[in-house]
N, C-alpha and C positions, 0 to 999 in steps of 0.2 A: 521262703521265713525270715531271713535277715532281714529282708528287707521291709516285709511285713511289722515287722517288732519295731524297726528304726522308726516306721512313720509313724506309728503307734506312740512314740518314746514322743519323738517331735509333738506332733499334736496335743501330746498331755504339757510336756513345757513350753514346747518352743509356746502354746497359747497361753498356757498357765502360767509361767515366771520370767517372760523375756523382759526384764523393765527399766529404766533409768532414766531420772529427769523428773522435773518438776513441771508445773503448769505455772508460769509467769511467778510473779510476787504472792504467793498464797499464803503470808503469814498471819499472826490472827492480828486482826483491827482494834485501835483504842480508839473510843470518841474521844471529842472533846471534854466531856468532862470527867475522863477517868476510867468510864466505863467500858468492858471489855462487850463486844460487839458480836454478835453470832457471824460463823463464816457462812458465804450461798453454799450451796450444795457442790455446783460448780469448783469451787474454792478449796472446800472439803477434799476432793479425788486429790488436787494438786498438793496440797500437803499433806495427804498418804500417802503418795508417791516420792515424796521431799524425804521423811518419816522414814519410811520403809529403806530407803535408799542409805539412810545409816546404820540399819540392821546388819552387824558383820555376821549372825547364823539364824539359823529357825528350821522350824521341824514342821511338816502338812499333811493332813491325809487327804487325798485325792482322791475322786469317782470318777469315771470317765463313759458316758454313755454315747456309742454312734448305730445310727442307723443307716441303710441303704448304702453303704460301703461296698464295690467288687469283693470283696472276701467276705460280703456277711455280717450281721449285726457284730458289736463290737462292743467288749464291756469291761473297765477295767479298775482295779480298785487299789492303790497304793499308797506307799510311804515315802515322803521326801523327806533329804536333808540337803539342807546348802548353807555351806559356808565361804565368805568371803575373803575372809586373811585368817591366818598367814598368807594363804593362797589362796585361790579358787578353786573349790571343790564341792561337786554336786554328788547325789545319789537320789537312783528313783528304785527301790522295791515295788514290783505286783505281786501281792498275793495271792490276788485270786485275777483271772483273766479269761472271755472266750471272747474266740473268733468263728464268725460262720457258723456256730452251736457247739464247736470243740471246746472242750473246759481247758485251761491250762493254769500254772502255778510256778513263782519262783523266778520270772523272768529279773531281772534285774539292769541297771543301766548304772556308770559310775564316768563322774569327769576328774582325771585329779593329773595334774599339770597339763600335761600336752598332750594327754591319752585318754582315748574313753574305752571303756570294758562294759563289754556286753556278754551276757549274760542271757544264753537260749530259754523262753519257759520249756517247759516240760509238760508234755499231753496227758490228762488223766489215762489214757489207755496206754500210756507210754511209748506213742509213736512222735512223730516228728523230726524236726534235722537233730543227729545225732555226730558227736564231736567229740573226741579224742579226749580233750578236757573242759571241764565247765563253762571257759570264759576265752570268750575273744578277744585279742587289743586290738585297736585302731590308731593308729598315728593320724592326731591330726594335723600335721607337716606335712605329712605326703598324703595324706585324704586331699589337701589343700592344691597340692601340686600337680596329682596324677587325674583325680577325679571329675573336673572340670565340671559339670554344672549335672552330676549325680549327686556322689557321698559328699562331696567336699563342703556344697552351701549347709545342706543338711547337719554334717558338724561342727560345722562354722557359728551356726544357731547358738547349736548347744554348748559351744564354747564363751559365747558371747551374753550368754544370759542372766541376767539379774533380776533378781524377783522384785522389783520395781518398774518392771516394765509393765508387768500387767496390770497394775493400774494407773502406768501413765496412759495406753490403750484407752481407759475408760474416761481422759479427760478429752478425747473424742464427742464426748456426748452432750450434746445441744437441749435436751429436755432431762438429764438428771434431778431428782428432787429425791429431798427427804421424808420418809412414810413411816416412823416409829422409832420407839426404842425396844431393842431383845437382847439376850443373854446369850451368849453365846460361847459354850467350854466353861461358864463359870466366869467369865468378864462380859462386865457389861457395855453394850454397843450401841449405836445408830445405821439403824439400817438405809438405805439411797438407791433407787434403782432407776435404772434411763435404759438408751439405745445409743446404738452408734452404728456407721457403717465405715466397713472395715476398712473401707479407701481413706476413709477421712482417719482412722485410726495410723493405719501405716506414715500419715504424714507424722504422727509425735517420735516414731519410731526412729534413731539413727539412721543416715545414709546409709552407712556401712551395711548395714544388717537389713533395711528395709526391701531390697531383692527378694533374698532367702525367707523372708516372711511373708511376701505378696506369693512365693510358689509355694509353702504352706499353706498359706488361706485359699489359693484358687484349687490344689487338688484334694483340700477339706470341701469343697463347693459353699465355702462360706464369706457370705455378704454383708449382711445385716445381723447384729447381735442384742440381743437382750441381756439386761445383767442389776445380780442386787449384790450391794458389797455393805457389809456390816464392820462399822472401824471401831474400837476404842477410845476412850479418852485421849490416849499419847496421840491418836489420829494413826495408827496403825492395821491392817486392815488383819480383818477375825476370819473372814470365809468370804468368799467370793464364790457367788455363783453363775453361770454364764448359759445362754442357750442360745441356738439360731438354727434356722431351717436353711436345709442347705438342696444342692440341684436335684439329689434322688435323694433326700432322708431329712433325721438330724442330729444333732449334737445337744448334748447336756453334761456340762460340769461343775464339779462342786471341789472349791478346796477350802479346807478347814485348817488356818493357821495358827503353829501355839509356839514356846518354849522361843520368841523371840531373846538373843542375845545368850541363849545359853548355849556352852560347849557341841558339836556332835562329831562325830568319830566317823571320821570317809579314808580310807586308806586304798593301795590300791591290792587286789586279791593276791594271795602268793603265789609265786611265780611258777611253781611245779604246776599250778593248776591254768596255766595261762595261755594258749597258741596265739601267736601274734599273724595279723591277717595279711599281713604282705608277704610272710614265708611261707604261710598256707597257700598263697595262690603264686608264690614263684617270684617276688618281688613285685610283684603288680594289682595292681588294686584293680575293681570294674569299674567302667565308665554308670553304671546306674545300679 
């Protein structure tokens, strides 16, 4: 159950949030007569990645649907919080989850400092994994040292996640185009659509994160991606929708961004509600 929830978190956050950098020189262009020229769709993607990288905080609503997984169809509705300063902190709360027809709620994942805190979801019938305390603490440093190719890379990917990365993955598209203007959450936006190969997108990811992304993509069976991106007048993403046919099913994810630059509250759970995974396992962590 811990691994299943961790994989769900990785798929939702790793593919949905892990972004940094921009596509070359994507600054607004000015013509010889001083008029402002419209950016190409590809330049807009690069500019969106750049502007998102400047945001110190944001919140988002996330919907994930996966079919054909070994555990059965997966459905997750969640709320995401992201803070870059004064230190990196993230939170992902799944208000509703369903795995293989089993309804669950209350699953949560927080990254604070060098620790990840996981609150396992509770099944609607009261079943599932039971722990003495609701939160499990996982030290990133211990995981990196002791788990090799198991839990360590998964947590390394989470530790390095940056909201610009998702938009950076899109810059691998060779056919992105503008399709119109729409309003998202009361904000006027321009919609862009395109496709990209996951292998091409991995080339946009920092070298130290590339292998973790590749393993997550391979495990999820993702190769070719379709996307729609809604960008506001400040080049900030307001909505991202991605779809893919997997080896044994499909994936459909929607992230709706909001509250750029507004303070978020991400803290460690109360100490008396936490079980340390290292201590729980007698000082050792599993290899997978």
